[in-house]
C-alpha atoms as an extended CHARMM CRD file, in Angstrom:
* protein
*
       120  EXT
         1         1  UNK       CA              0.0440000000        0.1340000000        0.2370000000  PROA      1               0.0000000000
         2         2  UNK       CA              2.9150000000        2.4250000000        0.8700000000  PROA      2               0.0000000000
         3         3  UNK       CA              4.0610000000        2.0790000000       -3.0290000000  PROA      3               0.0000000000
         4         4  UNK       CA              0.6990000000        2.7960000000       -4.3790000000  PROA      4               0.0000000000
         5         5  UNK       CA              0.4550000000        5.8170000000       -2.1560000000  PROA      5               0.0000000000
         6         6  UNK       CA              4.1140000000        6.9320000000       -3.2120000000  PROA      6               0.0000000000
         7         7  UNK       CA              3.2790000000        5.9960000000       -6.7880000000  PROA      7               0.0000000000
         8         8  UNK       CA              0.4350000000        8.1050000000       -6.9300000000  PROA      8               0.0000000000
         9         9  UNK       CA              1.8330000000       11.0990000000       -5.4550000000  PROA      9               0.0000000000
        10        10  UNK       CA              4.8450000000       11.1060000000       -7.6230000000  PROA      10              0.0000000000
        11        11  UNK       CA              2.3210000000       10.5460000000      -10.4890000000  PROA      11              0.0000000000
        12        12  UNK       CA              1.1210000000       14.2000000000       -9.9470000000  PROA      12              0.0000000000
        13        13  UNK       CA              2.9730000000       16.6130000000      -12.2050000000  PROA      13              0.0000000000
        14        14  UNK       CA              5.6190000000       18.9330000000      -10.4100000000  PROA      14              0.0000000000
        15        15  UNK       CA              3.5110000000       22.1110000000      -11.5780000000  PROA      15              0.0000000000
        16        16  UNK       CA              1.1720000000       21.1710000000       -9.0990000000  PROA      16              0.0000000000
        17        17  UNK       CA              3.1140000000       21.7010000000       -6.0850000000  PROA      17              0.0000000000
        18        18  UNK       CA              4.9130000000       24.6760000000       -7.6000000000  PROA      18              0.0000000000
        19        19  UNK       CA              1.2180000000       26.2830000000       -8.2600000000  PROA      19              0.0000000000
        20        20  UNK       CA              0.0390000000       25.9910000000       -4.7490000000  PROA      20              0.0000000000
        21        21  UNK       CA              3.4690000000       27.7150000000       -3.6440000000  PROA      21              0.0000000000
        22        22  UNK       CA              3.1010000000       30.1580000000       -6.1680000000  PROA      22              0.0000000000
        23        23  UNK       CA             -0.4680000000       31.2250000000       -4.6510000000  PROA      23              0.0000000000
        24        24  UNK       CA              1.0870000000       31.3920000000       -0.9950000000  PROA      24              0.0000000000
        25        25  UNK       CA             -0.3440000000       28.4630000000        0.4430000000  PROA      25              0.0000000000
        26        26  UNK       CA              1.0990000000       26.6560000000        3.2260000000  PROA      26              0.0000000000
        27        27  UNK       CA              2.7910000000       23.1000000000        3.2610000000  PROA      27              0.0000000000
        28        28  UNK       CA             -0.7260000000       22.0690000000        5.2430000000  PROA      28              0.0000000000
        29        29  UNK       CA             -3.3520000000       23.7020000000        2.9030000000  PROA      29              0.0000000000
        30        30  UNK       CA             -1.2780000000       22.4510000000       -0.2850000000  PROA      30              0.0000000000
        31        31  UNK       CA             -1.4500000000       19.0630000000        0.7800000000  PROA      31              0.0000000000
        32        32  UNK       CA             -5.3860000000       19.2910000000        2.2630000000  PROA      32              0.0000000000
        33        33  UNK       CA             -6.4970000000       21.3490000000       -0.8700000000  PROA      33              0.0000000000
        34        34  UNK       CA             -4.6450000000       20.4040000000       -3.7640000000  PROA      34              0.0000000000
        35        35  UNK       CA             -2.4910000000       17.3770000000       -3.4890000000  PROA      35              0.0000000000
        36        36  UNK       CA             -4.4270000000       14.7830000000       -1.5270000000  PROA      36              0.0000000000
        37        37  UNK       CA             -7.8620000000       15.0260000000       -3.7670000000  PROA      37              0.0000000000
        38        38  UNK       CA             -5.7000000000       14.4260000000       -6.6050000000  PROA      38              0.0000000000
        39        39  UNK       CA             -4.0230000000       11.7470000000       -5.0690000000  PROA      39              0.0000000000
        40        40  UNK       CA             -7.0430000000       10.0490000000       -3.7860000000  PROA      40              0.0000000000
        41        41  UNK       CA             -8.6980000000       10.1520000000       -7.1910000000  PROA      41              0.0000000000
        42        42  UNK       CA             -5.6510000000        7.9420000000       -8.7110000000  PROA      42              0.0000000000
        43        43  UNK       CA             -5.2890000000        5.8510000000       -5.4260000000  PROA      43              0.0000000000
        44        44  UNK       CA             -8.5410000000        4.4190000000       -5.0230000000  PROA      44              0.0000000000
        45        45  UNK       CA             -8.8800000000        1.8940000000       -8.0400000000  PROA      45              0.0000000000
        46        46  UNK       CA             -5.2420000000        0.7220000000       -7.2560000000  PROA      46              0.0000000000
        47        47  UNK       CA             -6.2970000000        0.6030000000       -3.3000000000  PROA      47              0.0000000000
        48        48  UNK       CA             -9.5070000000       -1.2320000000       -4.3910000000  PROA      48              0.0000000000
        49        49  UNK       CA             -7.5700000000       -3.5540000000       -6.8050000000  PROA      49              0.0000000000
        50        50  UNK       CA             -5.0010000000       -4.4800000000       -3.6700000000  PROA      50              0.0000000000
        51        51  UNK       CA             -8.2250000000       -5.3490000000       -1.1370000000  PROA      51              0.0000000000
        52        52  UNK       CA             -9.6890000000       -7.5150000000       -3.6760000000  PROA      52              0.0000000000
        53        53  UNK       CA             -6.6340000000       -9.0380000000       -4.3230000000  PROA      53              0.0000000000
        54        54  UNK       CA             -6.0180000000       -9.7790000000       -0.4250000000  PROA      54              0.0000000000
        55        55  UNK       CA             -9.5310000000      -11.1390000000       -0.1440000000  PROA      55              0.0000000000
        56        56  UNK       CA             -8.7000000000      -14.0040000000       -2.9000000000  PROA      56              0.0000000000
        57        57  UNK       CA             -5.2990000000      -14.8040000000       -1.5120000000  PROA      57              0.0000000000
        58        58  UNK       CA             -5.3620000000      -14.3880000000        2.1720000000  PROA      58              0.0000000000
        59        59  UNK       CA             -7.8340000000      -15.5550000000        5.0610000000  PROA      59              0.0000000000
        60        60  UNK       CA            -10.1420000000      -12.8690000000        5.7940000000  PROA      60              0.0000000000
        61        61  UNK       CA            -12.0140000000      -12.8010000000        9.2450000000  PROA      61              0.0000000000
        62        62  UNK       CA            -13.9630000000      -16.3470000000        9.0210000000  PROA      62              0.0000000000
        63        63  UNK       CA            -13.7650000000      -16.7500000000        5.1490000000  PROA      63              0.0000000000
        64        64  UNK       CA            -11.2920000000      -19.2540000000        4.0340000000  PROA      64              0.0000000000
        65        65  UNK       CA             -8.6840000000      -18.1370000000        1.5460000000  PROA      65              0.0000000000
        66        66  UNK       CA             -9.1670000000      -19.3910000000       -2.0630000000  PROA      66              0.0000000000
        67        67  UNK       CA             -6.0110000000      -21.4880000000       -1.8390000000  PROA      67              0.0000000000
        68        68  UNK       CA             -7.6700000000      -23.5070000000        0.6840000000  PROA      68              0.0000000000
        69        69  UNK       CA            -11.1920000000      -23.5060000000       -0.8280000000  PROA      69              0.0000000000
        70        70  UNK       CA             -9.8040000000      -24.2650000000       -4.1680000000  PROA      70              0.0000000000
        71        71  UNK       CA             -8.1320000000      -27.5100000000       -2.6790000000  PROA      71              0.0000000000
        72        72  UNK       CA            -10.9490000000      -28.2850000000       -0.5380000000  PROA      72              0.0000000000
        73        73  UNK       CA            -13.1580000000      -28.0940000000       -4.0320000000  PROA      73              0.0000000000
        74        74  UNK       CA            -10.4290000000      -30.2880000000       -5.7070000000  PROA      74              0.0000000000
        75        75  UNK       CA            -10.6790000000      -33.1880000000       -3.1190000000  PROA      75              0.0000000000
        76        76  UNK       CA            -14.7290000000      -33.2970000000       -3.2880000000  PROA      76              0.0000000000
        77        77  UNK       CA            -14.4330000000      -33.1220000000       -7.1880000000  PROA      77              0.0000000000
        78        78  UNK       CA            -11.5650000000      -36.1680000000       -6.8460000000  PROA      78              0.0000000000
        79        79  UNK       CA            -13.5860000000      -38.0520000000       -4.1670000000  PROA      79              0.0000000000
        80        80  UNK       CA            -16.9840000000      -37.6850000000       -6.3200000000  PROA      80              0.0000000000
        81        81  UNK       CA            -15.3590000000      -38.1190000000       -9.8770000000  PROA      81              0.0000000000
        82        82  UNK       CA            -16.7120000000      -41.5140000000      -10.7790000000  PROA      82              0.0000000000
        83        83  UNK       CA            -20.6430000000      -40.7490000000       -9.4030000000  PROA      83              0.0000000000
        84        84  UNK       CA            -21.1210000000      -37.4110000000      -10.2170000000  PROA      84              0.0000000000
        85        85  UNK       CA            -19.0850000000      -36.6670000000      -13.2420000000  PROA      85              0.0000000000
        86        86  UNK       CA            -20.4650000000      -32.9820000000      -13.1750000000  PROA      86              0.0000000000
        87        87  UNK       CA            -19.0830000000      -32.3880000000      -10.1940000000  PROA      87              0.0000000000
        88        88  UNK       CA            -16.3950000000      -29.8830000000      -10.6050000000  PROA      88              0.0000000000
        89        89  UNK       CA            -18.9880000000      -27.4350000000      -12.5500000000  PROA      89              0.0000000000
        90        90  UNK       CA            -20.9200000000      -27.3150000000       -9.1620000000  PROA      90              0.0000000000
        91        91  UNK       CA            -17.9340000000      -26.8850000000       -7.0860000000  PROA      91              0.0000000000
        92        92  UNK       CA            -15.9910000000      -24.4070000000       -9.1650000000  PROA      92              0.0000000000
        93        93  UNK       CA            -19.5510000000      -22.5930000000       -9.5270000000  PROA      93              0.0000000000
        94        94  UNK       CA            -19.6310000000      -22.3160000000       -5.7780000000  PROA      94              0.0000000000
        95        95  UNK       CA            -16.4970000000      -21.1350000000       -5.0150000000  PROA      95              0.0000000000
        96        96  UNK       CA            -17.0680000000      -18.2720000000       -8.0080000000  PROA      96              0.0000000000
        97        97  UNK       CA            -20.5220000000      -17.4400000000       -6.3690000000  PROA      97              0.0000000000
        98        98  UNK       CA            -18.6550000000      -17.1930000000       -2.6740000000  PROA      98              0.0000000000
        99        99  UNK       CA            -15.8990000000      -14.8410000000       -3.8830000000  PROA      99              0.0000000000
       100       100  UNK       CA            -18.3250000000      -12.7690000000       -6.2270000000  PROA      100             0.0000000000
       101       101  UNK       CA            -20.5420000000      -11.9880000000       -3.1000000000  PROA      101             0.0000000000
       102       102  UNK       CA            -17.4710000000      -10.6170000000       -1.0670000000  PROA      102             0.0000000000
       103       103  UNK       CA            -16.0080000000       -8.8770000000       -4.0950000000  PROA      103             0.0000000000
       104       104  UNK       CA            -18.9660000000       -7.5260000000       -5.8170000000  PROA      104             0.0000000000
       105       105  UNK       CA            -19.8620000000       -4.9630000000       -2.9390000000  PROA      105             0.0000000000
       106       106  UNK       CA            -16.4650000000       -3.9790000000       -2.3640000000  PROA      106             0.0000000000
       107       107  UNK       CA            -16.4550000000       -2.9550000000       -6.1860000000  PROA      107             0.0000000000
       108       108  UNK       CA            -19.9890000000       -1.1650000000       -6.0850000000  PROA      108             0.0000000000
       109       109  UNK       CA            -18.1800000000        0.7690000000       -3.0010000000  PROA      109             0.0000000000
       110       110  UNK       CA            -15.4210000000        1.6540000000       -5.0410000000  PROA      110             0.0000000000
       111       111  UNK       CA            -17.7610000000        2.6670000000       -8.0120000000  PROA      111             0.0000000000
       112       112  UNK       CA            -19.3110000000        5.0810000000       -5.0450000000  PROA      112             0.0000000000
       113       113  UNK       CA            -16.4530000000        6.5880000000       -4.1290000000  PROA      113             0.0000000000
       114       114  UNK       CA            -15.0480000000        7.3220000000       -7.3840000000  PROA      114             0.0000000000
       115       115  UNK       CA            -18.1820000000        9.2670000000       -8.3000000000  PROA      115             0.0000000000
       116       116  UNK       CA            -18.3890000000       10.9130000000       -5.0250000000  PROA      116             0.0000000000
       117       117  UNK       CA            -14.6370000000       12.1810000000       -5.5360000000  PROA      117             0.0000000000
       118       118  UNK       CA            -15.3580000000       13.4300000000       -8.9710000000  PROA      118             0.0000000000
       119       119  UNK       CA            -18.0940000000       15.5760000000       -7.6640000000  PROA      119             0.0000000000
       120       120  UNK       CA            -15.3860000000       17.9440000000       -6.2220000000  PROA      120             0.0000000000
């Protein structure tokens, strides 16, 4: 996350800082009114991407990480391969629905936040 913030700050053109100083803004005013709003707009999509990636690759509170879910799903498929040939579709479909249920609201929150930031 630190690299994302650093990248968002360094991606701003140098003249943004210089223009704020030329207007006589203090550093606090410069960052509060000019730099931080622009950085937030650039940082939000990257931060949401990082959050969804973390959900998919690590355990989250009571949810099991995708590696464990996929491994258990594969074990279920292997144990039922001969009796239920379509088990893989149902198992992987269930895994898809689980992660979609977690990541879709985060994506909608991101869209809402981006709309709120563009109002300013």
